[in-house]
N, C-alpha and C positions, 0 to 999 in steps of 0.2 A: 704345495698345498693345492689339494683339489678343491673342486665347487664342493663337493659334499662337507668337506671339513671346514671349508671359509663360511658355509650358509651357518653349519652347527656353531661357528665361533662366533658370528654374529647376531645369532639368537640370545647365546648365552651374555653375549656383552649387555645385549639392550635387557634381559631379564625376562624373554618371553618364553612362552610355554610352547609346544607345539601346536597345541588349540588356539592360544592367541594368534600365533604367526599366521594360521591357517587360515582362521577368519578376517585377518586383515589383507590377506590375499585372496581373498573370495575362492578359496580351496579346502578341502579337507587333510585333517590332519595324516590320514594315511599318505596322501601325496607328500608332505613336508618329511613324514619318515621315509619315505623311498627315497628322496633327494638326498638326506641327511645319511644315507648308508649307502649312497650309491648305487642304488637299484634303478632309479629314473633321473630323467633331468627336465626341469619345467620349460613349457614352451617359452616362445619368446616375451609374448604380453606378461607372462608371469614372472621373467627374468627383468624385464623392465621395471616392472612393479617393487621386486627386492631391491634393485638399484635404488629407486626411489625412497623406498622405507628404510635403508642402514645408510643412504646417503654414500653410496661407492658407486665406482664406474664398472660399467659391464666388462670392461678390459679386465678388470681387478677380478671379477667372478669368475672371468673365463679363462684367463691365462694364470699359471702356475707363477709365482714368483714377483706377480703385477704388485706396483705400489699404489696403495689405496687412493683414491681419487672420487671427486663427487660427481655422480652422473648428471648433476645439473650442467655440468660442463657445455653437455651436448643439450640437454634441454629436461624437462620434466615431462615424463610420459603420462599421458591420461589414456585410462581404460575407456571404453564405452559406457561401462555400469557408471565409473566416475562423472563423467561427462555428461550422463543424461539426468545423475542425481545433481547434479550442477545447475542445469535448467530447471527442475521441480523445484529445488531450492531458489532460486532468482525469481521464479513466478511467483512462488509464496511469499517471498519478503516482498517484491514489488506490490503484491496484493495488499499487504498490510500497511508498506507506507503511502500508498494511494490513499488507502481508508482512512490512515490517520492524518493526512494533508485534507482529505475531503472533510472530516468533521472539524478540524480546526478552522476552516474557511467557514463552513457553515455557522460557527457559532456567533459570526457576525449577525446572521440573518435573524434572532429573538430582538436584538437591538433594534434593527430597522422596521420589524415588524411590530412590536410591542411595545415598544418605550412610552408611548404615550397613553397604552390603557393600563398597563402593570409593571412598574418597573421591577417588584420582587419576582414575579415570574419570568419577566425578561431576563433578570439577572440568575435566576435559578438554573434556567435552560442553557444561558451561555456558558457558565460554570461546566454544566453536564458535559454539554458537546465539546468545549476544550479539553477538558479533563479524559473524556472518552480518547480524543484526536492523541493526546499525549501519551495514554496507556498504550494505544496500539502501536504509535511508534518507538515507544520503549521494547515493547514485546518483540518487535522487528529486530532492534538491536539485539536484544538478549538470546533470541531463537537465531542468531548470525553464526553461519558453522566455517568455524576457523580451518577446516580442511581444505576449503575450497579459496582461500586467501592466496594459495602459492599461486591459482591460475591467473592471478590478475600480475604477477610479480616476473614469471619466469617464462623464457622460451617453452612453447609446447610441442610434443612429441604424442600427434595422434594418427591411428591407424589410415591411410588413405581411402581406403573403402568406406570408412565411416565418416571422415570428411565430406567426402562426395555426397553420401547418404544426407549430411547437414546440410550441404548448399542444396541440395535438390527440396530439401523441406524449408529453407528460408526463402528461396525463391518463390514457392508456394504463396508463402505467408507475406512477400514484400509487399504486394499491392494491397492487402486488407491493412498492413500495418501503417502502411504511407497514406492510406486512405483515414484512419483512425487518428493519427496525428493530427494530419490537415484540419479533419474536423473539430479535435480536441483544442488546437492553437486558434481554431475561428471563435470557439467559444468562450476561450479566456480574453481575447482581443475584442470581441464583440461586447463582454461584460467589464473588460475595464474600462473600453471607451465611454460606456455611459457614467464611470466616473470622473473620467476626465474632462469630458464634456461640462458637467457639472461646476468641476471644480475652475475651470477657466472662464464659466458664466456664460459659455457657448447657447447654452440651451435653457438659459433663464429660468431653472427649477422645473421645468416640464418633464424632466428625466428621472425625479426624485421618487416617487411613487413606485418606479419600477427600478427601484435598488434591490429588491428582494430577489427579483428575476436575475439580475445582474451577479448578485453573489453566488446562485445556484449555478448558474452558466458557467463562471470560473472555478467553481467547484467541481465539476463533472469533466470541464475541460481538464483541469490539473490531474483528475484521477485516472482518466483515458491513457494521457499523454506518460505519465509517469509508469503505467502497466504496460503499453507497448515500447517504448524507446527502451526499458530497461530489458524487457525478453530480446528486442532486435539488436542493442548492443551485446547481449550475452551470448548468442547466435555468432555475431561478428569475433567476439572475442576467441571463441572456438576457431572458427572457418579463418578468419584474418588475423591468426596472432602474431606475425611477424609485424605486420603493418601497426596494430596495437602497440606492440613492444617499443617500436621506433618511435611513435608518437609521445608515446610517455617518455622515453627517454629523452625526447628533442622538445618537449613541449614547454609553456612558458616559465609555468613555476620552477621546472627543472633548469632553465637556464640561469633563473634568476639565483637559486640555492649554488650555480656551479659560479657564478658571479660573486656573490658574498664567501665562496670558500677560497677563491682566489688570493 
């Protein structure tokens, strides 16, 4: 069976039209038609995308009589378009999560500032801020795109030229990311220290008036840490995928699950 015949068979098994398949492969219906008629052959990137889409090996597509096998045995091919889409998705998702966490932490502020003046206003603002934080977090979950989940589970295959571009981009961002994370962690530490010193009676009430400032520091610090660390880890997932997979497979909870399964 030739490649054109296999592609036609796989498309029909999935119930895709040529237009739908073309859309999934980021190409035109005319290109798909030529491939199925044996008048053309897809480039390497499209071939890998076809293997991922239909979960067959490249050998199966290229060799006659080859038994079907998953392309994931070698790795999941990630096109430049998919990788860039993943980074944009992660940025939007991290912004939503960071905003939700920020609002939840800030919901403590009215209690600290208004509890003596107006209990009703204080409770109302607390509810509004907390509800806003929950809504934003839920929206982040609902807008999560399932197609990117595979990037965290499978060994990835990326064009090495593009990996080099990503590495150079991350290297330019590393110093900024590190600075932001250090500043954010310092804000969380300073804010948390105010509450800790009061709880242990070390400051003897001197820091109580500054509780609102401590809450604001913690909220801002957590916000910038979530945004920055998420993007850093997203770049690292694409660039250092093998290390990520090894850490995931050899992680603490993975070992615990293996022990329990024995």
